[in-house]
C-alpha positions in Angstrom: 56.7 -21.5 154.7 58.6 -19.4 157.1 60.8 -22.3 158.0 61.6 -22.9 154.3 62.6 -19.3 153.9 64.9 -19.4 156.9 66.5 -22.7 155.6 67.0 -21.2 152.1 68.5 -18.0 153.6 70.9 -20.2 155.7 71.9 -22.2 152.7 72.6 -19.0 150.7 74.7 -17.6 153.5 76.6 -20.9 153.8 77.3 -20.9 150.0 78.7 -17.3 150.3 81.1 -18.4 153.2 82.5 -21.3 151.2 83.7 -19.0 148.4 87.5 -19.1 148.0 89.2 -16.2 149.6 91.0 -13.8 147.3 94.7 -13.6 148.0 95.7 -10.6 150.1 96.7 -7.6 148.0 100.4 -7.0 147.8 100.7 -3.4 149.0 104.5 -3.5 149.2 106.2 -1.2 146.7 109.1 -2.7 144.8 112.5 -1.8 146.2 113.9 1.5 144.9 116.8 1.1 142.6 120.2 1.9 144.2 121.5 5.4 143.7 123.9 5.2 140.8 126.2 8.0 139.6 128.2 7.6 136.4 127.7 3.9 136.6 129.0 3.8 140.3 126.6 2.1 142.8 126.6 4.5 145.7 125.4 1.8 148.1 128.8 0.0 147.7 132.2 1.3 149.0 133.5 4.3 147.1 137.0 5.9 147.4 137.8 9.5 146.6 141.5 10.4 146.3 143.6 13.4 145.6 147.2 14.4 145.1 149.2 17.4 146.1 148.4 17.1 148.9 147.7 13.3 149.1 144.3 12.5 150.8 141.6 9.9 150.6 138.0 9.5 151.7 136.5 6.1 152.0 132.8 6.1 151.8 131.1 3.0 153.2 127.4 2.4 153.9 128.1 3.3 157.5 130.9 5.9 157.6 133.0 8.5 155.7 136.7 8.2 156.6 139.0 11.0 155.7 142.8 10.2 155.8 145.9 12.0 154.8 149.6 11.6 155.6 150.6 13.6 158.7 146.9 14.0 159.6 145.1 12.0 162.2 142.1 11.9 159.9 138.4 11.7 160.8 135.6 9.2 160.8 132.0 10.4 160.6 128.6 8.7 160.1 127.4 8.3 156.5 124.0 10.1 156.2 123.7 8.8 152.6 124.0 10.9 149.5 121.7 13.7 148.4 121.5 13.3 144.6 120.6 16.1 142.3 121.1 15.4 138.6 124.8 14.4 138.1 125.9 15.3 141.6 125.9 13.4 144.9 126.6 15.1 148.1 127.5 13.5 151.5 127.3 16.1 154.3 128.2 15.1 157.9 130.2 16.3 160.9 133.0 14.8 163.0 133.8 16.3 166.4 132.0 19.5 165.3 133.9 19.8 162.0 131.9 19.7 158.8 132.9 17.0 156.2 131.3 17.4 152.9 132.1 15.1 150.0 130.7 16.0 146.5 130.9 13.5 143.7 130.3 14.7 140.2 129.5 12.4 137.2 132.5 13.6 135.1 135.6 11.6 134.2 138.7 12.6 136.1 142.4 11.9 136.0 144.5 12.0 139.1 147.4 13.6 137.2 149.9 11.0 138.4 148.7 7.9 136.5 147.0 6.9 133.3 143.9 5.8 135.3 140.6 7.5 134.4 138.1 7.7 137.1 134.3 7.9 136.5 133.8 10.6 139.1 135.3 13.9 140.1 135.4 14.6 143.8 135.5 17.7 146.0 136.0 17.4 149.7 135.4 20.2 152.2 136.8 19.6 155.6 136.2 22.6 157.8 137.7 25.5 155.8 139.9 23.3 153.6 138.7 22.3 150.1 140.4 19.4 148.2 139.9 18.3 144.7 140.4 14.8 143.3 138.8 11.8 141.7 136.6 8.9 142.8 135.5 5.4 141.9 134.1 2.3 143.4 136.6 0.4 145.6 135.9 -2.7 143.4 136.9 -0.7 140.3 140.1 0.6 142.0 141.1 -2.9 143.2 140.6 -4.3 139.7 143.0 -1.8 138.1 146.8 -2.0 138.0 148.5 0.0 140.6 149.7 3.4 139.3 
């Protein structure tokens, strides 16, 4: 009798071990949507520009590059934007000088062309504050030159 119970217990255990394994649970979260401001994907290159004085800031996934005529310009690491509502702020430093680019989800005109930009831009470089407009580089390259 004892042998029969041991054999039955062994068969029961063997039956449990042959059950198909459940697939592993997928614990990975879906990727977060890219940060978008006024329809502009901020993971793609963006250019902010201004007139009087002329200046530009190219925002790439890796760097912020400020340039202006008669100015050596600066390049600084891109920390990524801090987004609050309809505003995205990039704050970094280059050689000890602060460079802060604020993009605001309001249409903007550069005052020199008929082009309408989806973003208003403010650039603070040290104690200097510049105002202008911004859009994705892809948008700017698809538009006629002013």
